C-alpha positions in Angstrom: 107.6 -10.5 240.1 105.7 -7.4 239.2 106.2 -5.1 236.2 108.0 -2.4 238.2 110.6 -4.9 239.5 111.2 -6.1 235.9 111.9 -2.5 234.7 114.3 -2.0 237.6 116.2 -5.2 236.8 116.5 -4.2 233.2 118.0 -0.8 234.2 120.5 -2.4 236.5 121.6 -4.8 233.7 122.0 -1.9 231.3 124.0 0.1 233.8 126.3 -2.8 234.6 126.8 -3.5 230.9 127.8 0.2 230.3 130.3 0.1 233.1 131.9 -3.1 231.8 132.3 -1.5 228.3 134.0 1.6 229.8 136.4 -0.5 231.8 137.2 -2.6 228.8 137.9 0.5 226.6 140.1 2.0 229.3 142.1 -1.1 229.7 142.6 -1.3 226.0 143.9 2.3 225.9 146.3 1.7 228.7 147.7 -1.5 227.1 148.2 0.4 223.8 150.0 3.2 225.6 152.4 0.8 227.3 153.0 -0.9 224.0 153.9 2.4 222.3 156.3 3.3 225.2 158.0 -0.1 224.9 158.3 -0.4 221.1 157.8 3.1 219.7 155.3 4.2 217.2 155.0 2.4 213.9 155.1 5.0 211.0 154.5 3.9 207.5 155.9 7.2 205.9 158.4 9.3 207.7 157.7 13.1 207.2 160.3 15.8 207.9 159.5 18.1 210.8 158.4 21.6 209.9 161.2 24.3 209.9 161.2 26.6 212.9 159.9 30.1 212.3 162.6 32.8 211.6 163.6 34.9 214.6 162.0 38.4 214.6 164.3 41.2 213.4 165.6 43.5 216.1 163.6 46.7 216.2 164.8 49.9 218.0 162.3 51.4 220.5 162.2 54.6 218.4 161.0 52.8 215.2 157.4 52.1 214.4 157.7 49.8 211.4 160.1 47.4 209.7 161.1 50.1 207.2 162.3 52.4 210.0 164.5 49.6 211.3 166.3 49.5 208.0 167.2 53.2 208.2 170.4 54.0 210.2 169.8 55.4 213.6 171.9 58.6 213.0 170.0 59.3 209.8 166.6 58.9 211.5 167.7 61.3 214.3 169.0 63.8 211.9 165.8 63.8 209.9 163.7 64.1 213.0 165.8 67.2 214.1 165.7 68.6 210.6 161.9 68.7 210.1 161.3 70.0 213.6 163.8 72.8 213.0 162.1 73.6 209.7 158.7 73.8 211.4 160.2 76.1 214.1 161.9 78.3 211.6 158.6 78.7 209.6 156.8 79.6 212.9 159.4 82.2 213.8 159.3 83.6 210.3 155.5 83.9 210.5 155.7 85.6 213.8 158.2 88.1 212.5 156.1 88.8 209.4 153.0 89.4 211.6 155.0 91.8 213.8 156.3 93.6 210.7 152.8 94.1 209.4 151.4 95.2 212.8 154.6 97.1 213.8 152.6 100.4 214.2 150.6 98.6 216.9 153.1 96.2 218.4 155.9 98.8 218.9 153.7 101.2 220.9 152.4 98.4 223.0 156.0 97.2 223.7 157.0 100.8 224.7 153.9 101.0 226.9 155.0 97.8 228.7 158.4 99.3 229.3 157.0 102.5 230.7 154.5 100.5 232.8 157.4 98.5 234.3 159.2 101.7 235.0 156.3 103.6 236.5 154.6 100.7 238.4 156.7 101.2 241.6 155.6 104.9 241.8 151.9 103.8 241.4 152.5 101.3 244.2 153.8 104.0 246.5 150.7 106.1 245.9 148.4 103.2 246.4 150.1 102.5 249.8 149.4 106.1 250.6 145.6 105.3 250.3 145.2 107.0 246.9 142.6 105.6 244.4 144.2 103.5 241.7 143.0 105.7 238.8 144.0 108.9 240.5 147.5 107.4 241.3 148.0 106.4 237.7 146.9 109.9 236.5 149.3 111.6 238.9 152.3 109.4 237.9 151.6 109.9 234.2 151.3 113.7 234.5 154.6 113.8 236.5 156.3 111.7 233.8 155.0 113.8 231.0 156.1 116.9 232.8 159.6 115.5 233.2 159.9 114.6 229.6 158.5 117.9 228.4 160.9 119.9 230.6 163.9 117.9 229.4 163.0 118.4 225.8 162.5 122.2 226.4 165.9 122.5 227.9 167.5 120.6 225.1 165.8 122.7 222.4 166.6 126.0 224.1 170.3 125.0 224.4 170.4 123.9 220.8 168.8 127.2 219.6 171.2 129.3 221.6 174.4 127.4 220.7 173.7 126.6 217.1 175.2 129.8 215.6 178.5 129.4 217.5 178.6 125.7 216.5 178.1 126.6 212.9 180.9 129.1 213.0 183.2 126.5 214.7 182.2 124.0 212.0 183.0 126.5 209.2 186.4 127.2 210.9 187.0 123.4 211.0 186.2 123.0 207.4 188.7 125.8 206.5 191.3 124.0 208.6 190.7 120.8 206.7 191.1 122.7 203.4 194.4 124.1 204.6 195.5 120.7 205.6 194.6 119.3 202.2 196.7 121.9 200.6 199.7 121.9 202.9 199.5 118.3 204.1 200.8 115.1 202.5 198.1 115.2 199.8 199.2 118.7 198.4 195.9 119.3 196.6 195.6 122.5 194.6 192.7 125.0 194.8 191.4 123.8 191.5 191.2 120.2 192.7 189.4 121.3 195.9 187.0 123.4 193.9 186.3 120.5 191.5 185.4 118.2 194.4 183.2 120.9 196.0 181.4 121.4 192.6 180.9 117.7 192.2 179.3 117.5 195.7 177.0 120.5 194.8 176.0 118.9 191.5 175.2 115.6 193.3 173.0 117.4 195.7 171.2 119.2 192.8 170.7 116.0 190.9 169.3 114.2 193.9 166.9 117.0 195.0 163.9 114.9 194.0 165.1 112.2 196.3 165.5 114.7 199.1 162.0 116.0 198.5 160.5 112.4 198.7 162.5 111.9 201.9 160.9 115.1 203.2 157.4 113.8 202.4 158.2 110.5 204.0 159.4 112.3 207.0 156.1 114.1 207.2 154.3 110.8 207.1 156.7 109.5 209.7 155.8 112.4 212.0 152.1 111.5 211.7 152.9 107.9 212.5 155.0 109.0 215.5 152.2 111.2 216.8 149.7 108.3 216.5 152.1 105.9 218.1 152.7 108.3 221.0 148.9 108.6 221.7 148.6 104.8 221.6 151.6 104.6 224.0 149.9 107.0 226.5 146.5 105.2 226.4 148.1 101.8 226.7 150.4 102.8 229.5 147.4 104.2 231.4 145.3 101.0 231.1 148.3 98.8 231.8 149.0 100.6 235.0 145.4 100.6 236.1 144.1 97.2 234.9 147.3 95.3 234.3 146.4 92.5 236.7 143.0 92.0 235.2 144.4 91.9 231.7 147.0 89.3 232.8 144.4 87.1 234.5 142.3 87.2 231.3 145.3 86.1 229.3 146.1 83.2 231.7 142.5 81.9 231.5 143.0 81.4 227.7 145.4 78.5 228.5 144.3 75.0 229.6 143.6 74.5 233.3 146.6 72.3 233.9 149.0 74.9 232.4 147.6 78.1 234.0 149.6 78.0 237.2 152.9 77.5 235.3 152.1 80.3 232.8 151.1 82.6 235.7 154.4 81.7 237.5 156.5 82.3 234.4 154.6 85.6 233.6 155.1 86.9 237.2 158.8 86.1 237.0 159.2 87.7 233.6 157.5 90.8 234.7 159.8 91.1 237.7 162.8 90.6 235.4 161.5 93.3 233.0 160.9 95.8 235.9 164.4 95.1 237.3 165.9 95.5 233.8 164.2 98.8 233.0 164.9 100.4 236.4 168.5 99.3 236.4 168.9 100.6 232.8 167.4 104.0 233.8 169.8 104.2 236.8 172.8 103.2 234.7 171.9 105.7 231.9 171.4 108.5 234.5 174.9 107.8 235.9 176.4 107.8 232.5 174.7 111.0 231.5 175.8 112.7 234.7 179.4 111.5 234.4 179.9 112.5 230.7 177.9 115.7 231.2 180.2 116.8 234.0 183.2 116.2 231.7 181.6 118.2 228.9 180.8 121.1 231.3 184.4 121.1 232.6 185.8 121.2 229.1 183.3 123.9 228.1 181.8 122.0 225.3 178.6 123.5 223.7 175.4 121.6 224.0 176.6 119.9 227.2 173.0 119.3 228.5 171.8 118.1 225.0 174.7 115.7 224.7 174.1 114.4 228.2 170.5 113.8 227.3 171.7 112.0 224.2 174.0 109.8 226.3 171.0 109.1 228.6 168.8 107.9 225.7 171.7 106.0 224.0 172.3 104.0 227.2 169.0 102.2 226.6 170.6 100.5 223.6 173.3 98.4 225.2 176.8 98.5 223.7 175.8 100.2 220.5 174.0 103.2 221.9 176.7 104.2 224.4 179.3 104.1 221.6 177.3 106.2 219.2 176.4 108.9 221.7 180.0 109.0 223.0 181.2 109.5 219.4 178.8 112.4 218.9 180.1 114.1 222.0 183.7 113.6 220.9 182.9 115.0 217.5 181.3 118.1 218.9 184.3 118.6 221.2 186.6 118.3 218.2 184.7 120.9 216.2 184.3 123.3 219.2 187.6 123.0 221.1 190.1 121.2 219.0 191.8 117.8 219.1 193.4 118.1 222.5 190.0 118.7 224.3 188.4 116.0 222.1 191.0 113.5 223.3 190.2 114.5 226.9 186.4 114.0 226.3 187.2 110.7 224.6 189.1 109.5 227.7 186.2 110.6 229.9 183.6 108.8 227.7 185.7 105.6 227.7 186.2 105.8 231.5 182.5 106.2 232.2 181.6 103.4 229.8 184.2 101.0 231.4 182.8 101.9 234.8 179.3 101.1 233.5 180.2 97.8 231.9 182.4 96.3 234.7 180.9 97.8 237.9 177.4 99.3 237.4 175.9 96.7 235.2 176.8 93.6 237.3 176.2 95.4 240.6 172.8 96.9 239.7 171.3 94.4 237.4 172.7 91.3 238.9 172.4 87.8 237.5 168.7 87.8 237.3 168.7 89.6 234.0 172.2 88.9 232.8 172.4 88.3 229.1 175.4 87.1 227.1 176.9 89.9 224.9 176.5 87.8 221.7 172.7 87.5 222.4 172.6 91.3 223.0 174.4 92.0 219.6 172.2 89.6 217.7 169.0 90.9 219.3 169.9 94.6 218.6 170.7 93.7 214.9 167.5 91.8 214.5 165.5 94.7 216.1 167.1 97.2 213.8 166.2 95.1 210.8 162.6 94.6 211.9 161.7 98.0 213.4 164.7 100.4 213.2 165.8 102.3 216.3 162.7 101.4 218.3 163.4 97.7 217.5 166.9 98.1 218.9 165.4 99.7 222.1 163.0 96.9 222.8 165.1 93.9 221.6 167.2 93.5 224.7 164.3 93.7 227.2 162.4 91.2 225.1 165.3 88.8 225.2 165.5 89.3 229.0 161.8 88.5 229.4 162.0 85.4 227.1 165.1 84.2 228.9 163.4 84.4 232.3 160.1 82.8 231.1 161.9 79.9 229.4 164.1 79.2 232.4 161.1 79.3 234.8 159.0 77.0 232.5 161.9 74.5 232.3 162.6 74.6 236.0 162.0 71.2 237.7 159.9 71.4 240.8 159.7 68.7 243.5 156.6 66.5 243.5 153.8 67.8 245.6 153.4 66.1 249.0 149.8 65.4 250.2 148.7 67.1 253.4 149.2 65.1 256.6 152.2 63.2 255.3 155.4 63.6 257.3 158.6 63.5 255.3 161.4 61.7 257.0 164.1 62.2 254.4 164.3 63.3 250.8 167.6 61.6 250.1 167.6 58.3 248.3 
């Protein structure tokens, strides 16, 4: 036997010995397992099993920690609403403060937007007539300024011509009041009436400094009005000429995903503003014509001026019509007496009822319909912030915001990829 065969035999013996040891160990383990199943394990010291872990505390989906779960749900919701409302109130207050600081710029821009919404259809007609945009805007603005200047000229001329007669009628009315105070239920004597008149005169004398300061403030106000009027003219011109470019620039300031929604809401709001302004002008014109005819029939002085006042007052819903009608009734009372004043009052009430129940719903429709409470609150807020001009622009602003918020919150159906045929949209 050679050396190679000896090595081979040794390897075979070693391999066979390893297999025998593995088989022996496996047999021993199987025997031990069968013994454990038959007799059970032999434990020298019995130890108690570990306690099960405690179940996790129930956590509401709106909580983020264990502390939140210990707070009642109603309290957490109330706190969440509270701090959000506080943040919103602070933001609104900040916006109002900024508007108050920049009111000499914001108010003319708002008036320019109203005029732009009013004059835009006329510019569109001239553009369809193949006129250049700049020339069309200039023509429309010149015609508008001519109409305003002509109306003011007629009002001033009528006031100048009728002021002496109205003063005489007012003096006559004061004498009638004095006679009523003496012969009426009060039975005041001449000495008592003279005492009251002297007190009124002394009060005017004592407050002459205040009246002088008011005059100086009025002069400053006139300068502000002139500056604001120039800003209104320039802003209206550029809004009419470059309004679309300005709006596209504003839309580009928003994120890409929100641009189409902002553009859609802006277009809808602009349409609502245009409808509101044109409908208000038409309703105001009808009011002015109706009340003006009644004043002419009753031969009330300043009929055209009062009709113009009614026209301007109609731009302030509810409040403006009431105040302008009261002025017309007061002038009728001074000029023609109580009977004619009652007739004018009936005419004013009839025209206003026609406006509120027929013209407003018919002309404006539901697109710009606003609840009366919102109108009153908006007018009051506008008066507090910016006076009469604030009352003029408050309601259009509410109409625009109402339309924009509704359009932004409107749910749209999901977009359908091209080439997909829709069988049914019902679930």
